[in-house]
C-alpha positions in Angstrom: 4.8 -22.1 7.5 5.5 -20.3 10.8 3.1 -17.5 11.4 3.3 -14.4 13.5 0.9 -13.2 16.1 -2.2 -11.3 15.2 -1.6 -8.1 17.0 -3.5 -4.9 17.5 -5.3 -2.6 19.9 -8.5 -4.5 19.5 -7.1 -8.0 19.9 -3.8 -9.8 20.5 -4.0 -13.5 19.9 -2.0 -16.0 18.0 -3.2 -17.7 14.8 -4.2 -21.1 16.5 -6.2 -19.3 19.1 -7.6 -17.0 16.4 -8.8 -19.9 14.3 -10.3 -21.5 17.4 -12.0 -18.2 18.3 -13.2 -18.0 14.7 -14.8 -21.4 15.0 -16.4 -20.4 18.2 -17.6 -17.2 16.5 -19.1 -19.3 13.7 -20.9 -21.4 16.3 -22.1 -18.3 18.0 -23.3 -16.8 14.8 -25.1 -20.0 13.9 -26.9 -19.9 17.2 -27.6 -16.2 16.6 -28.9 -17.0 13.2 -31.3 -19.6 14.7 -32.4 -17.0 17.3 -32.9 -14.5 14.5 -35.1 -17.0 12.7 -37.1 -17.3 15.9 -37.4 -13.5 16.2 -34.8 -13.5 19.0 -32.1 -11.2 17.5 -31.5 -7.9 15.7 -31.1 -7.7 11.9 -27.6 -7.4 10.7 -27.1 -3.8 9.5 -24.6 -5.0 7.0 -26.8 -7.3 5.0 -26.2 -5.7 1.7 -23.3 -4.8 -0.5 -25.0 -1.5 -1.1 -24.0 1.7 0.8 -25.4 1.7 4.4 -26.1 5.5 4.0 -24.4 7.7 1.3 -22.5 6.1 -1.5 -18.8 6.7 -2.1 -18.2 9.4 -4.7 -15.3 10.7 -6.7 -15.7 14.1 -4.9 -14.9 12.4 -1.6 -17.8 12.2 0.8 -17.5 12.7 4.6 -17.6 9.9 7.2 -20.6 11.8 8.6 -22.5 10.9 5.4 -21.5 7.2 5.4 -23.1 4.4 7.4 -21.7 3.6 10.8 -19.2 0.8 11.1 -20.3 -2.0 13.5 -18.7 -5.3 14.4 -15.3 -6.9 14.0 -13.4 -6.8 10.8 -10.3 -8.9 10.1 -7.6 -7.3 8.0 -4.4 -8.8 6.8 -2.1 -5.8 6.4 1.1 -5.6 4.5 1.4 -1.9 5.3 3.6 -1.4 8.3 1.9 -0.8 11.6 3.3 2.7 12.0 1.8 3.7 8.6 -1.7 2.4 9.0 -2.5 1.7 12.6 -3.2 5.4 13.4 -6.0 5.3 10.8 -7.4 2.0 12.2 -7.4 3.6 15.7 -9.1 6.7 14.3 -11.9 4.6 12.9 -12.3 2.6 16.1 -12.4 5.9 18.0 -15.1 7.2 15.6 -17.3 4.1 16.0 -17.7 2.6 19.5 -18.9 -0.8 18.2 -16.2 -1.3 15.6 -13.0 -3.3 16.1 -10.3 -4.2 13.6 -8.5 -7.5 14.2 -5.1 -6.7 12.7 -2.6 -9.1 11.2 0.7 -7.4 10.2 3.3 -9.1 8.0 5.4 -8.2 4.9 3.6 -8.4 1.6 5.1 -11.7 0.3 4.3 -13.6 3.5 0.9 -12.1 3.8 -0.1 -13.0 0.3 1.4 -16.5 0.8 -0.8 -17.0 3.8 -4.0 -16.0 1.9 -3.1 -18.2 -1.0 -2.5 -21.1 1.4 -5.7 -20.5 3.3 -7.8 -19.9 0.2 -11.4 -19.2 0.7 -11.0 -20.4 4.3 -8.9 -17.4 5.2 -10.0 -15.6 8.3 -9.3 -12.3 6.6 -12.1 -10.1 5.3 -9.7 -7.5 3.8 -6.2 -7.6 2.3 -4.6 -4.2 2.7 -1.2 -4.0 1.1 1.4 -1.5 0.0 1.6 -2.3 -3.7 -0.9 -3.2 -6.4 1.2 -6.2 -7.4 -0.1 -8.4 -4.5 -3.6 -7.2 -5.2 -3.3 -8.2 -8.9 -2.0 -11.6 -7.8 -4.9 -12.0 -5.4 -7.3 -11.2 -8.3 -5.5 -13.7 -10.6 -5.9 -16.4 -8.1 -9.7 -15.8 -7.9 -9.6 -14.8 -4.3 -10.8 -11.2 -4.6 -14.4 -10.2 -5.0 -15.7 -7.3 -7.1 -16.1 -4.1 -5.1 -19.4 -2.3 -4.9 -20.1 -0.2 -8.0 -20.0 3.1 -6.1 -16.5 2.4 -4.8 -15.3 1.4 -8.3 -16.8 4.6 -9.8 -15.3 6.8 -7.1 -11.6 6.0 -7.8 -9.8 7.2 -10.9 -9.3 4.5 -13.5 -5.5 4.7 -13.2 -5.6 3.9 -9.5 -7.8 0.8 -9.4 -8.3 -2.6 -11.1 -10.1 -2.3 -14.5 -12.4 -5.2 -13.4 -13.1 -3.6 -10.0 -11.6 -6.3 -7.8 -9.2 -4.0 -6.0 -8.8 -0.3 -5.4 -6.0 2.0 -4.6 -6.3 3.7 -1.2 -3.4 6.1 -1.5 -0.5 6.7 -3.9 3.2 7.1 -3.9 5.8 7.8 -6.6 9.3 6.5 -7.0 11.6 9.5 -6.5 15.2 10.6 -6.3 15.9 11.9 -2.8 19.0 14.1 -2.6 21.0 16.1 0.0 20.8 19.7 -1.0 24.3 20.4 0.4 25.7 18.1 -2.2 23.4 18.4 -5.2 21.3 20.9 -7.1 18.1 19.2 -8.3 18.3 21.0 -11.7 21.6 19.2 -12.3 20.3 15.7 -11.6 19.3 13.4 -14.5 15.6 12.7 -15.4 16.6 9.3 -16.8 16.7 6.4 -14.3 19.4 4.6 -16.2 21.8 7.6 -15.7 21.8 6.9 -11.9 23.6 3.6 -12.7 26.2 5.2 -15.0 27.0 8.7 -13.7 30.3 8.7 -11.8 29.0 11.5 -9.5 26.8 8.9 -7.7 29.5 6.3 -7.1 29.7 5.3 -3.4 27.1 7.9 -2.4 23.8 6.5 -3.7 21.4 4.0 -2.0 18.3 2.1 -2.6 16.0 -0.3 -0.7 15.6 -3.6 -2.6 13.4 -5.4 -0.1 10.3 -3.3 -0.5 7.2 -4.2 -2.5 7.3 -0.9 -4.4 11.0 -1.5 -5.3 10.0 -4.9 -6.7 7.2 -3.2 -8.6 9.8 -0.7 -10.0 11.9 -3.6 -11.2 8.9 -5.4 -12.7 8.0 -2.2 -14.6 11.6 -1.8 -15.8 11.5 -5.3 -17.1 8.2 -4.7 -18.9 9.3 -1.4 -20.4 13.0 -2.0 -21.1 13.4 -5.8 -21.2 15.2 -8.2 -18.8 18.7 -7.6 -20.3 18.6 -3.8 -19.8 17.1 -4.3 -16.3 19.8 -6.8 -15.3 22.5 -4.4 -16.6 21.0 -1.5 -14.5 20.9 -3.7 -11.3 24.5 -5.0 -11.9 25.8 -1.5 -12.5 24.2 -0.2 -9.3 25.8 -3.0 -7.3 29.2 -3.3 -9.0 29.9 0.1 -10.5 28.1 2.5 -8.1 28.6 0.5 -5.0 25.1 1.4 -3.9 24.3 1.1 -0.2 21.3 -1.2 0.4 18.8 -0.3 3.1 16.0 -2.4 4.5 14.0 0.6 5.8 12.7 3.5 3.7 12.6 5.8 6.7 16.3 5.0 7.5 17.2 5.6 3.9 15.7 9.0 3.8 17.1 10.0 7.2 20.6 9.0 6.0 20.3 11.5 3.1 18.9 14.2 5.4 21.8 13.7 7.8 24.5 13.7 5.0 25.4 10.1 5.7 24.3 9.4 2.1 24.0 12.0 -0.6 21.3 10.5 -2.9 18.7 7.7 -2.7 16.1 6.0 -4.9 12.9 5.5 -2.9 9.3 6.5 -2.4 8.7 10.3 -2.3 6.7 10.2 1.0 9.7 9.2 3.2 11.4 12.4 2.3 8.1 14.3 2.5 7.6 13.3 6.2 11.0 14.7 7.1 10.7 18.0 5.3 7.2 18.5 6.6 8.5 18.2 10.1 11.7 20.2 9.4 11.5 22.4 6.3 15.2 23.4 6.9 16.4 19.8 6.5 18.9 19.6 3.6 16.7 17.1 1.8 14.7 17.4 -1.4 13.4 15.2 -4.2 13.4 15.2 -8.0 11.8 12.8 -10.4 12.8 11.0 -13.6 10.5 11.5 -16.5 8.1 8.9 -17.9 10.2 5.9 -17.1 10.1 3.2 -14.3 12.1 5.5 -12.0 9.0 7.6 -11.7 6.5 4.7 -11.3 3.2 5.7 -9.6 2.0 2.9 -7.4 -0.8 2.5 -4.9 -1.3 1.0 -1.6 -4.7 -0.6 -1.8 -7.5 -2.8 -0.6 -9.2 -6.0 -1.8 -12.2 -7.7 -0.2 -11.6 -11.5 -0.1 -14.0 -13.8 -2.0 -14.4 -15.9 1.1 -14.8 -12.9 3.5 -17.2 -13.5 6.4 -18.2 -9.9 6.5 -18.0 -8.6 2.9 -20.6 -5.9 3.5 -18.8 -4.5 6.5 -15.6 -4.7 4.5 -17.3 -2.7 1.7 -18.4 0.0 4.1 -14.8 0.1 5.6 -13.5 0.6 2.1 -15.9 3.5 1.6 -14.4 5.1 4.7 -10.8 4.7 3.4 -11.6 6.6 0.2 -13.8 9.2 1.9 -12.5 12.6 2.8 -11.2 11.8 6.3 -9.4 8.7 5.1 -7.8 10.5 2.2 -6.8 13.4 4.4 -5.0 10.9 6.7 -2.8 9.6 3.9 -1.9 13.1 2.9 -1.4 14.6 6.3 0.2 11.7 8.2 1.9 9.6 5.6 2.7 12.2 3.0 1.0 10.1 0.2 -1.2 11.2 -2.7 -5.0 10.9 -2.6 -6.7 8.6 -5.2 -10.0 10.5 -5.4 -10.8 14.1 -6.5 -11.7 16.7 -4.0 -8.8 16.0 -1.7 -5.7 18.0 -2.5 -2.1 16.9 -1.8 -0.7 19.4 0.7 3.0 19.1 1.5 6.5 20.3 0.6 6.9 18.0 -2.4 5.6 18.5 -5.9 2.0 17.6 -6.7 1.2 14.8 -9.2 0.4 17.5 -11.8 4.0 18.8 -11.5 5.7 15.5 -12.3 5.6 13.0 -15.3 5.0 9.5 -13.9 5.1 6.5 -16.2 1.8 5.5 -17.7 1.5 1.8 -16.6 -1.2 -0.8 -16.0 -0.7 -1.6 -12.4 -2.1 -5.1 -12.9 1.1 -5.9 -14.7 2.8 -5.8 -11.3 1.2 -9.1 -10.2 4.1 -11.4 -11.0 7.1 -10.2 -9.0 9.0 -13.5 -8.8 11.1 -12.9 -12.0 12.1 -9.5 -10.5 13.1 -11.0 -7.1 15.0 -13.7 -8.9 16.9 -11.2 -10.9 17.8 -9.1 -7.8 19.0 -12.2 -6.0 21.1 -13.3 -9.0 22.8 -9.9 -9.2 23.4 -9.6 -5.4 21.0 -6.7 -4.8 19.4 -8.1 -1.6 19.2 -7.3 2.1 
């Protein structure tokens, strides 16, 4: 498998050099350990899975109350760099002795790398855009249970029931529409209508390469069956002549510009545009209690073989703390996953919509969904 470079503000080295550096680091740590045994080094502040200072709480504690982050943490990220790097930089600016070694790739390749590397993976944390990859990591026995305070802080619907991964922020599948062409009150609240209604022929789009779209198809297969899902996909391709995008931002911008009139995608792409320009002719509506309104999370798992699980645990506390949650709301237009942080934006709050009730661990096996999309020609 050809791998990409590990890139980030803290480090920019390729995988071979990285592994070599890792070996050297192990050697250095071994020497340091010997020195510690001889009284020649400082104690590791992250020697416990317990909170370094305050515990994470459902009411969202402040970074000021948590323990300081120190050392280098390796994160495999399937969130795009523009979505998550500003938060990583914010943490590095907050803590002078903290560096994140970033590895960006799409969710499928990133998960494949971890599965191939197994417990020898250099990664401490897997940070991805959909719960599906986290559920797969758990199924493969490569995720460790998170600290109890982290598990207790996050709503049951937004984390693994066994505590092996947690959501960091949330997004909802939505119907983005150009307000010059449609009135939201006239749009269907049933996802199947978007593959049948002639008003949407030649003017609708979707983005079939994203992890959250794959999760949407998995949820539809779970709720409605494979035959109904295949019929929906086929109708979108053949009857509606849906335009297929490979970028959620480009898809939302096309609706705002009038190039497209309606789009199926995550709500936050539209939210970013209307937050910057409230006069943009763009709005969203939602289907009701069906896969078209699936609530999914981007989330975090600490790898079973992590070299620095305790630093990874403290990092996770920072993600679900007040400043971390505020970042997702303010910068990414996503929903928080803990109480005490309110969604502030131009789009409806979670209380105003009716997302499908769904066990996010069911999103772990996306291959049947990807196969179905490939067979029906919905690929980019």
